[in-house]
N, C-alpha and C positions, 0 to 999 in steps of 0.2 A: 465627736457626737454623735445623736444617738438618729436618725435616716427616716424624719418621722412615716409614718407608715403612708399616707396616704402618697407616697413618692418612690414610694416601694414597687418594681417589679412582679402583681402575682406570683404563684406558681398553679404549674398543673402537677397536679397529684399522679401520685403511681398509676392510677386506675384511668387514669384522662391520659395520661402518656399512651400507655398501652392501647388504649383507646385509639387515641390518634394512628400509633403501629398500625393499625387493623384496617380501619377504614386506607389508608393510605397501597395498603399492602391489594384489597381488595379492590379500590380506584386498576391500582396501575393491574393488575390482571387481567380489570374490564376493559382498559385503555384500546381503544384496534389500533394500528401500528399506522403507519403512514402510504397514500399510492405509493408501490412500490415495484419494481422493473429486475428482471437479470438481464444479463449481461455475457454475452458470449461473443465471442469472437476464435473464426479460424481459417489459414491459409490450408488447410488437404493434409494429407498422407504422400509423403515420399515419392518424386517422382525417379529418384535416378538420376538427375540427370550432373546434378553437383555431388561431393564433401566437401565443409570447407574448417576449416582448427576453432575450435573454444574453448581456451584451455586457462584453464588457471595456476596462477604460476606457484613453481619452484624449481625449487636448489637445482641451475641449470637446465632449467628453465624459465625461457621469457613466457609470459602475459601475452594469449591472443583469446580477439576479442572478433566476435560473431556476430552482425549486430541488423533486429530487420521488424518495420515498422507496426506498427495499426493507430489506430484511431480513434478518440472518444469527440461523446456529443453531448455526450453530458456530466459528471461526475461520479466517479466510479471509482468502489469498493473491491478490487480482484483478489479473490480468497484466494484460486487453484491457477496453475499453468500445467501445463505440459510441452511439449520434445522430445525429438527420433533422430534420433543421430545410430554414427556407430563406432563399437568398437573389435579392436583388429579380431581376425578370426581363433574362433574356440570362448574370447574372454568371457569369462560371467557376470550377469549383472549386477554382480558381490565386488566386483572390485571401483566400484566405483565410489570411492569415501567422501567428497566436498562434494554441491555443488551451491554457483551463488549463483544469483540473477539482480541487473543491474537498471534500472529504465533511464534512457536520453529523449531530449526534448529536440529538435529536430532542429539545430543549427542554422540562428550564428546566439540561436539560444545557449546558455551556458559556458558561452565563448571567448577563443582571444576572438577579434576582429578587428581591422583584414587577419585573415589566415597569412599563413609561413611560404606556402603555396608550393610544399613537395611532393602535392599530390597533385591533378589534373584541375580538380576541380572539390568543394565543397559543399558545394547545391544538394538539399538535399538531402544531405548526411544525418548523421547522429553526431549531437557535440558536442564539443573537446569532454567535457565533465560531467557524469551520470546525477541523476537525481537523485538530491543525498537522501529522501526522507520516502527515497521506493528501497534502499538496498536492501540486499534481505544473504542471508550465507547458513547453509547448517552449519561452521562447524562453532557458530555463536547462538545456535539455536532457534532464530529469526526467518527459519524455514526449514522443516521436511519430504522427505521424497522418498518414492517408493522407482527401482527399479521394472519395468517388464521386457523381455525377454520375447521380439515381435518375432524374427527370424536367423535364425543362425549365419543363414547368407544371405549377404543382399549384400550388393554391384550395382559400383555408379560408376557414370560417365569418367568423372574428372574430378578433380580434388587441388585446395586449395591450403597447404601447410606450414612453407617457408617461405614456399617465395611472394615475398611483400615488401616491397621497397619504394624507396623514393621515387619520383617525377627524374629524370624519365627513364627505367629499367622497369618502371611498371609493368609493364605487355611479356609476362611470364609465358601465358600459354597453357597454364595451370598446370598438377606436378601428374597428370595422369593418372587412368582409370584402378581404382579400391574397393577391395569385399571385402566386406565383415559382419560381425553379426551387426543387426538390428534391435538398436532395446527404442522404446520409451519412456521417456521419465516426467511424472508426475509430484509436480511437488506444490505445499502447499503453504500459501505462508502465516508466519505469524509474528506479529498483525497483519491482517488484511492489506495490501498496499492502497492506499488513495490516494486516486486519481482527477485531478480538473480534467476538462473537456479539455482535450488537443491534439498535437499529434505527436507520438513516444514514438518509439524503436524499444524489442524486446532484446532485452543479451546476459540468454543465458554462458555460463561453465563451463566446465565439467574437469576433476582431478578423480584420473582411475589410478589403480594400481596397476594397471595390462597395458598401457599403453594412449597415444590419443586420444581424444572423444569426436568427431568425424560428424559438425551438424549437415544433418538431409537437407537435402532445396526440395518443397513444393510449388505446387500453380502458384500463378498468383493473382491472389482477390480478386478481386471486380475495386476498380478509381474512387478516392487519390489515393493508390500504390503506392509508394518505393520501392523499391529498388535492396538485396543484400548486401549490407558493407563489412571493410575487415582491417583492423588495425592489428599489429601487434609492437610491443614497448620501442620499437626502433623506429618506428614509424610517427609516433603518437605527440603530439593529439590528435595528426590526422591521423582520418581514415581511404582507403580503397572500396571502393567498387569493383566487387567480385566478377558481375560477368563482364563489366564497363570497360574496368582498366585491365584486370587481372588476365583474364579467359580471353577476349573477347571475343566471345560465345552472345553476348546481352544479357540482356537484365535476366539477375535470379532472386526468388520469394526463399525463403526457407519454414519449414513443416516444424509447427508452433497451433497452440490455443489457451485461450483464456476467458475466464467463467469468472464472473464476479453479480453485484449487486449494485441498483443504485444505491448514492448515499446523497438527500438534495443536500444536509443542512453539512455537511462529513463532518461530523460529529467519531466516524472509525464506528459508527453502526448500523447494518443496511436498513433503507427503509422497511423492511417484512419485519424484521423485531422492533424496530424505532417506536418508541411509547412516544416519543415527542421531539413533534419533526419543529422542524424550524431552533435549533439549540444555534444559541450565538457561536458566533468562529472564535474556538479557544476557549470552549468552557470546559470542565471538568466531567464528564457521566457519565452514569452505569449502563449494567448490561444491557437494561431498556433505553436506554438514551439521553436519558436527563439526568439535566444538573440540579446540581442546589436549589438554584433561582427557583426554576421550571419545578420543581417539588413542593414547592415552598415559598411560592410566590407573594410577595410585600402584602398586596391587595385581599387576600387572605385564602381563607386553604382551597384546597384543592379539590374540591371536594360541594365546592361552592359557599356564598356569603362574604364574612370578614370572620378580621381575627373577633374571640371578642374582651381582647386588651393587648396590648405590648408583652406582655409575658408570656402567653399563648405562642403567639408569633414566635419567641427569643427560644422557647423551651424545643418547638418543633425543630426550628435549626441544626437546636442542640443533638435533636432524636436523631435525624439525617444525614447530621453532620459526622457523626458516630459509626455509623450507615458504614458511611463512606471509608469512614478511618480505618474498621475492619475490614475491607473488602480491601483496604493497601491504594483505595484511590487518592489520598491524598498523607498528608504525616499529621502529627498531631502537634506541629506547630501550625499547620495550614490551617486544623480545624479550630482549634485558638482563635487567631487571626478573622477565619471566620465568623463565629459563636462571638466573638468583643466586638465586632462590625455592628451583629445583625443589633445585640442591648443598644449600642451606638443610635442606632435607624430610630425613624418616626414610624416604624414600622405599626399595625397596632392598636398606635397613638387614638383617641378619639379629639376629636378636631376642637380647639376650643374655639368659644362665645365671644363676645364685641367687648366685654369684662374681663376674659383671663379663666373665664369656668367651664371645662368640659358642661358641652352641650348632651344634652341628658332624653 
């Protein structure tokens, strides 16, 4: 049966659709970003006290992880990090073939508690398991890295490579001085790492064809700083304090820095670029930090006023969702569901009077 014309959703013609597109583009270009702040953290340059192994697992070599901490007081999108270490003397920076970054919260988060008892303590240690959404690896393209030779000959007074043992044999004193090529590795995260305010540990790991990478120590930053911890697959998921448990020399820190931006709504777009603040959690957003619902509110066009009718609202949803689809943010099926939901909504419909007729 033919639907009466009065019940059909009016259609926006091509000119009107184009006008909407242009007005939307202009509005987004002029929209001021949310208040923004940058984030930076650094433990400083290497101090020559110790180098500790931080190695990606390979055939015949077990994974060894060194981790040092940092604190976030607000939600941050971390875009880059640097860390400094030693390669064997004469090694080229190009010998580094893989870099991995993991972030750990502080025990007992993400951990079995109570712990095994195989180490002197787990108080203020990294967790058993990494913060999964923060893991980045150059082998899968989620980070890129650049290596610079800082000093062809840099010496440290002590090192920890293999002497990582369960209690009561954890105190080995370290494995003595090492001299090697000092390199600084800069990593760029793709996508950036979004972390809520909390206390974390940063854990880099390096694979080099020239031999082991030793992460260099640095002066301790201000409180509430925690010391550097280390583990390998023989004691995992437990960790040992490098200076307190293994060498007996007292706490160490590791040389690294982090940079990023605040991201108050946690949508993955820095506040400095975010044209739609306060995006609801879990929303899919474009490069400007705007969700479809924010670009096409039910109440009316973002340029102001109200929708002329329900059809105008549905057409606007169709237009914006098509853009999201073209940008690979949503699938064709998801776009279909979004447009269907818009068609079933009351957005843009005129309120009915007491006798069931629309107000004029």
